[in-house]
C-alpha positions as CSV (number, residue, x, y, z in Angstrom):
1,X,-10.3,-9.3,4.5
2,X,-6.7,-8.2,4.3
3,X,-4.3,-10.9,2.9
4,X,-0.7,-11.9,2.1
5,X,0.4,-14.2,-0.7
6,X,3.8,-15.1,-1.1
7,X,5.2,-16.3,-4.5
8,X,8.8,-17.2,-5.8
9,X,9.8,-14.8,-8.2
10,X,10.2,-17.2,-10.7
11,X,7.1,-19.0,-10.2
12,X,3.9,-16.5,-10.3
13,X,1.4,-19.5,-10.9
14,X,2.0,-21.1,-7.6
15,X,1.8,-19.3,-3.9
16,X,4.5,-20.6,-1.6
17,X,2.4,-19.2,1.5
18,X,-0.8,-17.4,2.0
19,X,-3.0,-16.3,5.2
20,X,-5.5,-13.6,5.8
21,X,-4.4,-13.4,9.7
22,X,-3.4,-10.4,10.7
23,X,-0.8,-11.6,13.1
24,X,0.8,-14.0,10.5
25,X,1.0,-11.3,8.2
26,X,3.0,-9.1,10.2
27,X,5.4,-11.6,11.1
28,X,6.0,-12.5,7.6
29,X,6.3,-8.8,6.7
30,X,8.4,-7.9,9.6
31,X,10.9,-10.6,8.4
32,X,11.7,-8.2,5.3
33,X,11.6,-4.9,6.9
34,X,7.8,-4.0,6.0
35,X,5.5,-2.8,8.7
36,X,1.8,-3.8,8.6
37,X,-0.7,-2.8,11.2
38,X,-4.2,-2.0,12.0
39,X,-5.7,1.3,13.0
40,X,-8.9,2.3,14.4
41,X,-10.6,5.7,13.5
42,X,-11.5,7.6,17.0
43,X,-15.0,8.7,15.0
44,X,-17.5,7.6,12.2
45,X,-16.4,8.8,9.0
46,X,-19.4,8.5,6.4
47,X,-19.6,7.0,3.0
48,X,-17.4,9.6,1.4
49,X,-15.0,11.1,3.9
50,X,-13.4,14.3,3.3
51,X,-9.8,14.8,3.9
52,X,-10.0,17.2,6.9
53,X,-12.3,14.6,8.5
54,X,-10.0,11.9,7.8
55,X,-6.8,13.4,9.1
56,X,-8.9,14.5,12.3
57,X,-10.1,11.1,12.7
58,X,-6.3,9.4,12.8
59,X,-4.3,12.2,13.9
60,X,-3.6,10.2,17.3
61,X,-2.0,7.5,14.9
62,X,-0.3,10.2,12.6
63,X,1.2,11.8,15.5
64,X,2.9,8.5,16.9
65,X,4.1,7.8,13.4
66,X,5.9,11.4,13.2
67,X,7.1,10.9,16.7
68,X,8.8,7.8,15.5
69,X,9.7,7.9,12.2
70,X,10.1,11.7,11.6
71,X,7.6,12.1,8.6
72,X,7.3,15.5,7.4
73,X,4.1,15.7,6.0
74,X,0.9,13.7,5.0
75,X,-2.0,13.8,2.8
76,X,-5.4,12.2,1.7
77,X,-6.0,10.5,-1.6
78,X,-8.9,9.4,-2.8
79,X,-9.7,7.0,-6.0
80,X,-13.3,6.2,-7.4
81,X,-14.6,4.1,-10.4
82,X,-15.8,7.0,-12.2
83,X,-12.4,8.7,-11.9
84,X,-11.6,9.6,-16.0
85,X,-8.1,8.8,-15.2
86,X,-8.3,5.5,-13.4
87,X,-7.1,3.4,-16.2
88,X,-4.1,5.3,-16.9
89,X,-3.5,5.9,-13.2
90,X,-3.7,2.2,-12.8
91,X,-1.2,1.4,-15.7
92,X,1.6,3.9,-14.3
93,X,1.6,1.9,-11.0
94,X,1.4,-1.4,-12.2
95,X,5.3,-1.1,-13.4
96,X,7.7,-1.9,-11.1
97,X,9.5,0.8,-9.3
98,X,11.3,2.0,-6.2
99,X,11.2,5.4,-4.4
100,X,13.9,7.2,-2.2
101,X,11.9,7.3,0.9
102,X,9.4,4.7,2.6
103,X,5.9,4.4,0.9
104,X,3.7,4.7,4.0
105,X,-0.1,4.3,3.3
106,X,-2.9,3.7,5.4
107,X,-6.1,2.5,3.8
108,X,-9.3,4.3,5.4
109,X,-11.8,2.7,3.1
110,X,-11.7,0.4,0.1
111,X,-8.7,-1.8,-1.3
112,X,-5.3,-2.1,-3.1
113,X,-2.8,-4.5,-4.0
114,X,0.9,-3.9,-2.9
115,X,3.2,-6.4,-4.5
116,X,6.9,-6.2,-3.0
117,X,9.7,-8.0,-5.0
118,X,12.5,-9.0,-2.3
119,X,14.7,-11.6,-1.6
120,X,13.7,-13.6,-4.9
121,X,10.0,-13.4,-3.7
122,X,6.8,-11.4,-4.1
123,X,5.0,-10.6,-1.6
124,X,1.3,-9.4,-2.6
125,X,-0.3,-7.6,0.3
126,X,-4.2,-7.2,-0.2
127,X,-4.5,-3.8,2.1
128,X,-8.5,-2.9,3.1
129,X,-9.9,-0.5,5.7
130,X,-7.8,0.0,8.6
131,X,-4.4,-1.6,7.3
132,X,-1.4,0.5,7.4
133,X,1.5,-0.5,5.2
134,X,5.1,1.0,5.3
135,X,7.2,-0.2,2.6
136,X,10.9,0.7,3.1
137,X,12.8,3.1,0.7
138,X,14.6,1.5,-2.5
139,X,11.9,-1.4,-2.2
140,X,11.1,-2.8,-5.7
141,X,7.4,-2.8,-6.0
142,X,4.1,-2.2,-8.0
143,X,0.6,-1.1,-6.7
144,X,-2.7,-2.4,-8.3
145,X,-5.8,-0.5,-7.5
146,X,-8.0,-2.7,-9.8
147,X,-10.1,-1.7,-12.9
148,X,-12.9,-0.2,-10.8
149,X,-10.7,1.5,-8.1
150,X,-12.5,2.4,-4.6
151,X,-10.1,3.6,-1.9
152,X,-9.3,6.3,0.6
153,X,-5.8,6.7,1.9
154,X,-3.7,8.5,3.9
155,X,-0.1,8.9,2.7
156,X,2.8,9.9,4.9
157,X,6.2,11.3,3.6
158,X,9.7,12.3,4.8
159,X,9.9,14.4,1.5
160,X,7.4,14.6,-1.1
161,X,9.9,15.0,-3.5
162,X,11.5,11.6,-2.6
163,X,8.3,9.9,-3.5
164,X,8.7,10.2,-7.1
165,X,8.7,6.8,-8.8
166,X,12.0,5.4,-10.3
167,X,10.7,2.5,-12.5
168,X,12.9,-0.6,-12.9
169,X,12.1,-1.4,-16.5
170,X,11.6,-5.0,-15.1
171,X,8.5,-6.7,-16.6
172,X,7.8,-9.0,-13.5
173,X,4.8,-7.4,-12.6
174,X,2.9,-8.5,-15.8
175,X,3.3,-12.3,-14.6
176,X,1.8,-11.9,-11.3
177,X,-2.0,-12.0,-10.4
178,X,-3.8,-8.6,-10.4
179,X,-6.8,-7.1,-8.5
180,X,-10.0,-7.8,-9.9
């Protein structure tokens, strides 16, 4: 179940607000300029969907975002528990960083935990199947795919070169709860 937990950035052990209600999550995130939506596929995708099948199933939603935000490209990324680089990749994205463009992710299956560091708070968004999250450019954040990652996601880009992580050096991510 999708969820949002908000913490003070100085008190990672005590939640200020928490909900699994999609509308409440959308309202809280909209206040800080973050987009959260739920999408539906136009067909069944099966257990291990291939990138072409995934794109075709969500092309109507991708087209809507491209028309609205002028994204230039998109792709599909999958991560499975048997990936030999899973721990290395998890560790890389657990460090707080920013990107020069929006980070747009739609979860086709599985889950991931996005943590946004905004306005003296940390917003932990548990994204699951059918969740779209758009993190504005230059937002401090980190991502936890868990110790046994399992997800497929569509990524949309203004410019794939702009998505390169710029690490802040702040150790804040180490203090907050992680995905199991």
